[in-house]
N, C-alpha and C positions, 0 to 999 in steps of 0.2 A: 277587478274588471267588472264593469256593470253591464249585465247582459239581460236584465229583466225586461227591457224594451223589446227585445227580440223574441220573447216567449209568445206562445199562442194565447189567444183571447180566452177568457173564462168559460165562454160557452163551449168552444171546441175542447178546451181541457176537460170540462165536465163530461162531455159526450165520450171522449177517449177513455177516461178513467172508468166510466160506467161499463163501457164495452169490455174493457180489460178485466174488470172484476168479474163479469160473467164468464169469461174464458177461463180464469185461473182460481176462482173461488178463494179459498183460504190462503192460496200462495200469492195473493195480491196484498200489498201493503202500502200504506201512506205514512206509516210510523216515522216520526222525524229521525230517531236514532239510526234506523235501517237505511233511510234515504241518505242521511250524511255519510254513512259508511260506504255507500256505493257511489258517492260523488267524489271520492278522493282515492289516489293511488299512493305509492311510496315516495312521490316526488315532493318538492317544495312548493309546487304550482297551486294556486288558489283552488280549493275544493269547491264544487258547484253541485248541489243535490239535485237529483231528478225530482219530478212531482210524484212518482210512485215507482215501486220496485215489484218486479213479478219473478217467481222462481219457476222456470220451465221444466217440464219433465219429458216432453215429447217434441219432435220436430213439427207435428201437426199444430201444436199449441203455438209455437213461434210463428208459423205461417199464418194462422188466424189472426194473431196479435199484429203482425207487420202489415197484413192486408187492411186491417182496421185503421192502423196509424197512418198508412200511406193515403187512404181515402180522406182522412181528416187533417193531414199535414202535421201530424204530431211526431216529434222526435223520438228515435229509438237509439238506445246505447247498449251494446252488448257488454257483458261483464263476466270475467272468469274468476280470478282470485285477487285482483286489485293490486298486483305487484309491479305494474308498469311504472315508468319513470319520467314520462313527459306529459302528464295531464290527459292521457288517453280516455279515461273514463268519466271526466268532468262533464256534467249535463249543462253545457254552455248556453242552451236555449230551453232548458226544462225537458220535459218529456218523460218517457218510461225507461228505466234500466231492466233489461232482460238478463237475469242471472242464470247461467247454464250450469251452475255447480251440481245440480241434482242429476244432470245428464252425464252420469259417470261410469257407464257400462263399457267394458272391453267386449266388443261384438264378435271378434274372431282373431285368431292367431293362425296365420298361414306359415308354418315353420319351414316348409319346403321352398316357399317362394320368398322367405325372409321379409314378411310384411305382417302388419297388423291393422285391424280397423277398430277405432275407438270413437267414443262420443267426446264432445268438447270439454266436458267437466273432468274428464280423467286427468289426474296430475302425473307429472314426470316420475315422482317416487312410486306412486301407485302402479304405474305401468311397469316399471322395472321390477317391483316386488312380484307382480303377477307373472312376469317372464322368467323369473330367477330360475325355476325348475326346468325350463325348456332349453336352457343353454344359450338363450338369446338376451340381448339387451338393446335399449334405446340410448344413444349416446349424447344427444343434446342436452346440455347442462348449463342453464343460465345462472345457476346458483340458488335462486329461490325455488320453491316447490310449486312452480307455475302450473296452470292448466294447459293441456295440449291445445285446446282452442285458442287461448290467449297467446301461446307461444307461436302458433301458426299466424294468427292475425298480426302480430308484431314482427314476424320473421326473426325470431329469437335465435340466439346462437350460444356462446359461452366457451368454457374451458376446453372443450374437445374439438372446436370448430377447425382447428389447423389440420386435423386428420380426417374428420367425419363431415365436415361442412356444417351449414347452418339449416335451419327449417326449409329454406328454399330448395336445398338439395335432397331433403329427406322426406318430403311430402309428395305422395303418388297421385293422390286423387282426393277431392272434397265433395260433400254435399253442402249446398248452400241455400238459405232462404234469401232470395233476392228482395230489393225494396218493394216490389209489387206483391210480395207473398208467395211468388212461384218458387218451387223447389227445383234446383238443377243439381246435376252431377257433372263435375268438370272433366273427368276423364275415367278410364278404366284402370284396372290394376296392373296392366302391362308396364314394364320398365321403361319402355320408350314408345313413342308414337309420333307420327308426322301428320296426323289427321286434325286439321283446323287450328285455330288460334290456341295458344297455351293459356287456358282460362285458370288452370290451377295456380300458375305463378301470378296471375292478376290478383287473385284473391289472397295469396300469401303475402302478408305485409300490408294489406289494405286497411288494417287497424279499425275494422268495423264500419268503414265508410261506404262499402259497397254491398254489404249483406251480412248475414249471420251464419257462421259456420256451424253445421250440426253434426258432421261426421267427417273424420279424418282417416285416410289411409297412409300409413307410414312405413318407411324402410326400417328394419331392424338388423342387428348384426350378431354374429356369433361372439360369445364371450371369449376373449383371447385366452390362449393356453397360459401365457405368462404375462404378468403385469408388474412393473417395477417403477417406483418413484424415487426421485433424487433431488437434493437441494444444493444449489451452487451459489456462492456469494462472490461478489465483485467489489473492487475498490471504487469503481465509478460507473455510472449509467451507461457511458459510451461503450465500455468494454462489454457490459451485459447485453446491450442491443446488438453490438456488432458480432457477438458469438451466436445470437439468434439468426441474423441474416446469413452468416456462414453456414449454419446448420441447415437452413433452407436450401441454400445453393447447393449444398452437398447432397441434397436428395434424401436426407434421413426422415423416415416417416414417423416423427415424434407425434405422440397423441395429444400431449399437452405442453405448453411452454408459457408459463405465467410469470410475468415480471412484477415485482414490488419494489418501489423505491425505498431509500433508506428511511423515510418518514413513515410509510406504511409498514415496512418490516418491523420498525421499532414498536408501532402500535400493536401489531400482531403478536409479538413477543410478549408484551404486557398482558394483552387480553386473553390469548390462548395458551399462555404459560409455555411457549416453546423454548425448550432448553437446548443449550449448545449453539445457538445462533447469535449473530450480531446485528445492530441496526445499520445494515449496508444494503446496497442494491443487491436484489436476490432474484434467482429464477427457480420456479418449481417446474421440474420435468416429469413427465410420465411416459413410459415406453410400453407399447402393446405388441404381441406377436408371440412366436414361438420361444422356447427357452434360448435357442441359439441366436434367433433374430433380435431378441431383446438385449441380450449380451453384446452383440455386435453394434446395435444402435447406441447403447450406453457408452461403450468404449470410444466410439467415433465422437459423440458429443462432448464427452469428458475431455478428450484430447483438443477438441476445438476450443472449449471454454478455457483451457489452460493457456492457450495461445494468447487469450485476451485478459489474462490476469485473474481468471476464476479459480476459486479454491477447490480442493479435492471434493468430489461428491460426498454428501452425507445421505446414505440410502435408507429407503423405507420399503421393504419387500413384503413384509407381513400385512395382511388385509388391515388389521386394526391400526398398525402404524400409519399406513397410507391414509386411512380414513381420518386420523387425527391431523395429518398434514393437510389434507385438502378441506377439511372442515375449517381449519385456520384460515385458509384462503378464502373460503365462502364467507366467513365471519369478518372479512376486512372492513366492510362498512361499519359494522357494530364496534370493531376495534377502534376505528377512527373516531366515532362518536364518543367513545369512552374516555378519549383524551381531553375532551372538553365537555364535561357534564352541563346540561342545560342548553347546550347549542344544538342546532339541527343540521342535517346533511343536504347538500344540494349536488346529486351525482349528474355527471355529463360525460359524454364520450365523443370522440372522433376516430376516423380511420384514414390511413394514408397508404400509398404504395410502400411495400416493405423497404425499398431502397432509400425512402425518405424518412423512415421511422426514427432513426437516431437523431437526425436533424430536427424533426418536429418535436420530439420529447425534450431535447436539450434546450431548444429555444423556449418552449413552453415553461419548463422548469426555471430558467433564468428570469423570464417575464414574471413567474409566480413569486419569486424571491423578492422582487422589487415592490410587489403588493403588500407584503407583510401578512398574507393570508395563510392559514393552516389548511392545506389540501393535499392529502396523500394521493400518490399515483399508482395505479395498477394496470396491467395490460395483457390482453390476449395477443402478445406480440408476434405470434407466428403468422397472424394475418394482418398485421399492421394496425390493430385496434388497441387504443388505450383509453382509460378513464381517469377522471379527476372526481374527488368528492370534496367540495368546500364545506368545511365545518364552521358554520357561522351562526350569528344571532340574526334570524330573519327579520327581527323587529328594529335592527340597527341599520339605517339607511346608508351609512357610510360603508359598512362592510358589504351590504348587499350591492351597492354601487361598484365597488372594487371588484366584487366577484363577477358581477354581470359584465363589466368591461373586460376583465381577463378572459372570461368565457367567449366573449365575442371575438376577441383577438385570436384566441386558440382555434376557434371554428374557421376564421378567415385565413389563418395560417395553414390549416389543413386543406381548405379549398384551393389556395395558391399552389399547393404541392400536388394538385390533382386528386385530392382526397374527398371525403365526404363529411358532412355536419354530424352524422351519426352512423356508427358501425353497427350497433345493435339495439340501442335504447328505443329507436323509432322516432317518429315526428310528433304525434300528438298535436298539442297546440303550442308546446314549448319550442319546438325547432322550426316552426313554420316560416318565420322571418328569413330563414336562410335558403329556402328552397328555390327561389328565383335565382339567386346568385349561383347556386350549384346546377341548376337544370336548364336555365335560360327558357327558350321557347318551348322546350319540352313540358314545362309546367302547364302551358296552355293545353297540350294534348291530354295530360292527366285531368285537368279541369273538364275537358270535353268528354272523356270517359265517364267521370263522376256524374255529369249532367245527363248523359245518355242512359246510364244505368239507374240513376236515382234523381229523376227530374224534379221531384218534390222536395229533395235535400233533407229527407228524414233520418238518414243512417249516420249516426254520430256526427252531426253537423259541427263545423267549426274546427275540424281536424284535417291535417295534411294540406288541402287546398281550400281556398276561400271561394265560396260560390255566392 
């Protein structure tokens, strides 16, 4: 994609870079290696390096930088850990990337209120390590050790979403530097409010297009008295998905239900050395609660799975055994890559109403077989969300063409089932072509919001909506 014509002129660029260097000193860099690192994420999308990278330490520095960039019309791209999957951090019109990784302080833990206040550079694992001795934990787990700021900006979720929700349900309040450089607080710490527009939800999932998040107040939860994991294997995908749907209808508060198709399970067995399992459609379960509650949940789900041809549960109750199991699930992407050395991964996702999940997965799998592509499937199936990762040669036009065509059919299949083009990866610039089909006239309202808040279009331009 050629975007050089859209970049600012050299005079503006020079003025912006001079001003930013004055603000950040030796935390300002134009080194090529650093710029390239900050212009790419974990996706297959074309990297686009910014003109400079700055490492912010304070909210005030960010406000100063954004004020200057807004006055000059110089693009600003927020950056957390770079683990996004739809080209979110690509500097499509050049500009400056503001890296918030140095803003990594946990500002307060309000144990009685079950909330914490953190800076955007705090990572998921860092937060839970800090909370461990308090008896609390933060449940949102997208797999990667992403920053809390990035997770908020992309409305992340993950394996625990079926019980604890996504970032949307777990962010109470934000501090944000708006495109004019003004600092706002979107709400107070109260668990609910009817006072005014819900600005918190506006910024959660905005992907850096409306401002830079500088502080997040999050819900946290008590560590469950008992945690138990189990693996159940099925003869076919339909039986596996139907057991999930029946479990949800039965009202069982399962913490995690992760589906791996036979292709992905085979890759995980090879890569993570999982013993005692076969390359079959598989569900990883996890149950949280009291000893009695976990036992009751597990017995109910095991009985449901058996009705649909599921094997007897293989249990993992010790912490170390559970960690091995879930690490294998989180390593699914690398397990898939290892099946074809030298190839690269193109991960994508959709989400549909749970009642249409089996239909969508089965049609997608049948379509996939006809393409001849290798693309394992995993899913946070408790909320209707599943992922494919095409393992392909990105330099092979034929493979890329088949993958792109299949991905488009999968998205349109999900939309036809009243689903969404992305359940948790976000839009970036990779999923933008589908937003009009999904949202219709509402996309114009999104564009109006963007133009009202960011009239100079400096905040992560080229993402979510075209201006």
